[in-house]
C-alpha atoms as an extended CHARMM CRD file, in Angstrom:
* protein
*
       104  EXT
         1         1  MET       CA             -5.0650000000       12.6640000000        6.4680000000  PROA      1               0.0000000000
         2         2  ILE       CA             -8.2540000000       10.6060000000        6.4210000000  PROA      2               0.0000000000
         3         3  LEU       CA             -7.6260000000        7.3130000000        4.2530000000  PROA      3               0.0000000000
         4         4  VAL       CA            -10.6020000000        5.5020000000        3.0870000000  PROA      4               0.0000000000
         5         5  THR       CA            -11.8360000000        3.0830000000        0.5320000000  PROA      5               0.0000000000
         6         6  THR       CA            -15.0850000000        4.2510000000       -0.1370000000  PROA      6               0.0000000000
         7         7  GLU       CA            -15.6490000000        7.1370000000       -3.0960000000  PROA      7               0.0000000000
         8         8  GLY       CA            -16.7670000000        9.4820000000       -0.3100000000  PROA      8               0.0000000000
         9         9  ILE       CA            -17.0320000000       10.7700000000        3.1320000000  PROA      9               0.0000000000
        10        10  PRO       CA            -20.2860000000       10.7610000000        4.8100000000  PROA      10              0.0000000000
        11        11  GLY       CA            -20.9650000000       14.8250000000        5.3180000000  PROA      11              0.0000000000
        12        12  LYS       CA            -18.6080000000       16.0640000000        3.3840000000  PROA      12              0.0000000000
        13        13  GLU       CA            -18.3910000000       17.9970000000       -0.1080000000  PROA      13              0.0000000000
        14        14  LEU       CA            -15.2020000000       16.7670000000       -2.1400000000  PROA      14              0.0000000000
        15        15  GLU       CA            -13.0060000000       18.6710000000       -4.3900000000  PROA      15              0.0000000000
        16        16  VAL       CA            -11.1110000000       16.3450000000       -6.3870000000  PROA      16              0.0000000000
        17        17  LEU       CA             -7.2370000000       17.3100000000       -6.3230000000  PROA      17              0.0000000000
        18        18  GLY       CA             -5.9790000000       14.1720000000       -8.5590000000  PROA      18              0.0000000000
        19        19  LEU       CA             -4.5000000000       10.7330000000       -8.7510000000  PROA      19              0.0000000000
        20        20  VAL       CA             -1.9640000000       10.1280000000       -5.7650000000  PROA      20              0.0000000000
        21        21  LYS       CA              0.0940000000        6.7940000000       -5.5430000000  PROA      21              0.0000000000
        22        22  GLY       CA              3.1430000000        5.4020000000       -3.5230000000  PROA      22              0.0000000000
        23        23  SER       CA              4.9070000000        2.1940000000       -4.2040000000  PROA      23              0.0000000000
        24        24  THR       CA              7.7600000000        0.0770000000       -3.1140000000  PROA      24              0.0000000000
        25        25  ILE       CA              9.9440000000       -3.3840000000       -3.9610000000  PROA      25              0.0000000000
        26        26  GLN       CA             10.5460000000       -5.3710000000       -0.9320000000  PROA      26              0.0000000000
        27        27  THR       CA             12.1780000000       -8.6620000000       -0.5920000000  PROA      27              0.0000000000
        28        28  VAL       CA             13.1680000000      -11.1850000000        2.1840000000  PROA      28              0.0000000000
        29        29  ASN       CA             17.0490000000      -12.0310000000        2.8390000000  PROA      29              0.0000000000
        30        30  ILE       CA             18.2460000000      -15.3510000000        0.8330000000  PROA      30              0.0000000000
        31        31  ALA       CA             18.5000000000      -17.2250000000        4.2370000000  PROA      31              0.0000000000
        32        32  ARG       CA             14.7110000000      -16.8430000000        4.6700000000  PROA      32              0.0000000000
        33        33  ASP       CA             13.9590000000      -17.0340000000        1.4770000000  PROA      33              0.0000000000
        34        34  ILE       CA             15.3850000000      -21.0190000000        1.7830000000  PROA      34              0.0000000000
        35        35  GLY       CA             13.9070000000      -21.3950000000        4.9580000000  PROA      35              0.0000000000
        36        36  ALA       CA             10.2520000000      -20.4550000000        3.1820000000  PROA      36              0.0000000000
        37        37  SER       CA             11.0230000000      -22.6400000000        0.1270000000  PROA      37              0.0000000000
        38        38  LEU       CA             11.1620000000      -25.8200000000        2.8140000000  PROA      38              0.0000000000
        39        39  LYS       CA              7.8770000000      -24.2050000000        4.6060000000  PROA      39              0.0000000000
        40        40  THR       CA              6.1850000000      -25.0280000000        1.4340000000  PROA      40              0.0000000000
        41        41  LEU       CA              6.9350000000      -28.6200000000        2.0900000000  PROA      41              0.0000000000
        42        42  VAL       CA              5.2740000000      -28.9910000000        4.9260000000  PROA      42              0.0000000000
        43        43  GLY       CA              2.7310000000      -26.2570000000        4.7630000000  PROA      43              0.0000000000
        44        44  GLY       CA              1.6490000000      -23.2950000000        7.0640000000  PROA      44              0.0000000000
        45        45  GLU       CA              2.0990000000      -19.7030000000        6.9900000000  PROA      45              0.0000000000
        46        46  LEU       CA              5.0940000000      -18.4530000000        5.9420000000  PROA      46              0.0000000000
        47        47  VAL       CA              5.0120000000      -15.2270000000        8.6720000000  PROA      47              0.0000000000
        48        48  ARG       CA              8.0510000000      -14.0830000000        7.4910000000  PROA      48              0.0000000000
        49        49  TYR       CA              6.1400000000      -12.8320000000        3.8550000000  PROA      49              0.0000000000
        50        50  ASN       CA              3.3960000000      -11.9110000000        5.5730000000  PROA      50              0.0000000000
        51        51  GLU       CA              5.7850000000       -9.3050000000        7.7160000000  PROA      51              0.0000000000
        52        52  MET       CA              7.5050000000       -7.8860000000        4.5290000000  PROA      52              0.0000000000
        53        53  MET       CA              4.1990000000       -7.5550000000        2.4680000000  PROA      53              0.0000000000
        54        54  ASN       CA              2.9120000000       -5.8310000000        5.7080000000  PROA      54              0.0000000000
        55        55  ASP       CA              5.5180000000       -3.3240000000        5.9520000000  PROA      55              0.0000000000
        56        56  ALA       CA              5.7570000000       -2.6860000000        1.7630000000  PROA      56              0.0000000000
        57        57  ARG       CA              1.7940000000       -1.7920000000        2.3820000000  PROA      57              0.0000000000
        58        58  ALA       CA              2.9020000000        0.6470000000        5.0960000000  PROA      58              0.0000000000
        59        59  LEU       CA              5.5260000000        2.1060000000        3.4050000000  PROA      59              0.0000000000
        60        60  ALA       CA              3.3440000000        2.5610000000       -0.0120000000  PROA      60              0.0000000000
        61        61  THR       CA              0.6660000000        3.8610000000        2.3010000000  PROA      61              0.0000000000
        62        62  LYS       CA              3.2590000000        6.5400000000        3.4400000000  PROA      62              0.0000000000
        63        63  ARG       CA              4.4730000000        7.4510000000        0.0690000000  PROA      63              0.0000000000
        64        64  MET       CA              1.0270000000        7.9800000000       -1.1370000000  PROA      64              0.0000000000
        65        65  VAL       CA             -0.2490000000       10.0430000000        1.9520000000  PROA      65              0.0000000000
        66        66  GLU       CA              3.0350000000       12.1830000000        1.2860000000  PROA      66              0.0000000000
        67        67  GLU       CA              1.9740000000       12.9600000000       -2.2030000000  PROA      67              0.0000000000
        68        68  ALA       CA             -1.2880000000       13.7610000000       -1.2980000000  PROA      68              0.0000000000
        69        69  GLY       CA              0.1040000000       16.1940000000        1.4130000000  PROA      69              0.0000000000
        70        70  GLN       CA              2.1440000000       17.8530000000       -0.9990000000  PROA      70              0.0000000000
        71        71  LEU       CA             -1.2880000000       18.6770000000       -2.9500000000  PROA      71              0.0000000000
        72        72  GLY       CA             -2.8060000000       20.1970000000        0.2050000000  PROA      72              0.0000000000
        73        73  ALA       CA             -5.2210000000       17.0280000000        0.5040000000  PROA      73              0.0000000000
        74        74  ASP       CA             -7.2890000000       16.5340000000        3.4050000000  PROA      74              0.0000000000
        75        75  ALA       CA             -8.1630000000       12.8210000000        2.5510000000  PROA      75              0.0000000000
        76        76  ILE       CA             -7.8200000000       10.0560000000        0.3740000000  PROA      76              0.0000000000
        77        77  VAL       CA            -10.5850000000        8.2480000000       -1.0180000000  PROA      77              0.0000000000
        78        78  CYS       CA            -11.2250000000        5.0450000000       -2.9830000000  PROA      78              0.0000000000
        79        79  ILE       CA             -7.7960000000        3.8720000000       -2.0100000000  PROA      79              0.0000000000
        80        80  ARG       CA             -6.8460000000        0.4690000000       -3.6000000000  PROA      80              0.0000000000
        81        81  TYR       CA             -3.5660000000       -1.8210000000       -3.1960000000  PROA      81              0.0000000000
        82        82  GLY       CA             -1.7130000000       -4.0150000000       -5.8910000000  PROA      82              0.0000000000
        83        83  SER       CA              0.9530000000       -5.8660000000       -5.5840000000  PROA      83              0.0000000000
        84        84  ALA       CA              2.8940000000       -8.2190000000       -8.4960000000  PROA      84              0.0000000000
        85        85  SER       CA              5.8890000000      -10.5060000000       -7.8780000000  PROA      85              0.0000000000
        86        86  VAL       CA              9.1210000000       -8.7440000000       -9.1300000000  PROA      86              0.0000000000
        87        87  THR       CA             11.3420000000      -12.3780000000       -9.0990000000  PROA      87              0.0000000000
        88        88  GLN       CA             11.7120000000      -14.8190000000       -6.5220000000  PROA      88              0.0000000000
        89        89  GLY       CA             11.2160000000      -13.0620000000       -2.9240000000  PROA      89              0.0000000000
        90        90  ALA       CA             10.9150000000       -9.9720000000       -4.2870000000  PROA      90              0.0000000000
        91        91  ALA       CA              7.2730000000       -8.1060000000       -4.6330000000  PROA      91              0.0000000000
        92        92  GLU       CA              6.2820000000       -4.4700000000       -5.3670000000  PROA      92              0.0000000000
        93        93  VAL       CA              3.2330000000       -3.1630000000       -3.3080000000  PROA      93              0.0000000000
        94        94  MET       CA              1.1080000000       -0.0110000000       -5.2360000000  PROA      94              0.0000000000
        95        95  ALA       CA             -1.1090000000        2.1970000000       -3.2290000000  PROA      95              0.0000000000
        96        96  TYR       CA             -3.2960000000        4.4900000000       -5.1240000000  PROA      96              0.0000000000
        97        97  GLY       CA             -6.2360000000        6.8920000000       -4.8990000000  PROA      97              0.0000000000
        98        98  THR       CA             -7.6700000000       10.1080000000       -5.3350000000  PROA      98              0.0000000000
        99        99  ALA       CA             -6.4370000000       12.8690000000       -3.0640000000  PROA      99              0.0000000000
       100       100  VAL       CA             -9.3630000000       15.3890000000       -2.4860000000  PROA      100             0.0000000000
       101       101  LYS       CA             -9.8730000000       18.3950000000       -0.1050000000  PROA      101             0.0000000000
       102       102  PHE       CA            -12.7830000000       19.2430000000        1.3550000000  PROA      102             0.0000000000
       103       103  LYS       CA            -15.1630000000       22.1660000000        0.3870000000  PROA      103             0.0000000000
       104       104  ASN       CA            -17.2890000000       22.6700000000        3.6600000000  PROA      104             0.0000000000
């Protein structure tokens, strides 16, 4: 499956199959959340939150690709990601794009 953020794929004529998406809500454990709160006092990168968001993006992408596969897609174009805070220490990540099939 080809995944791109562009509207097209060079050299390919595309048939649009429709919108596909994947999402997940992830959280860190309470001990790490407290540690992250303390980290804000001294500054620096919140490594565990970065890991959580990377894992969430990967899972949302996987779910989007699975949905596109069910449509018989060859690729997903115009991929975008969105995120929102659900509660303290938890975030939703959504991946979405347009599933397409190659005409040629």
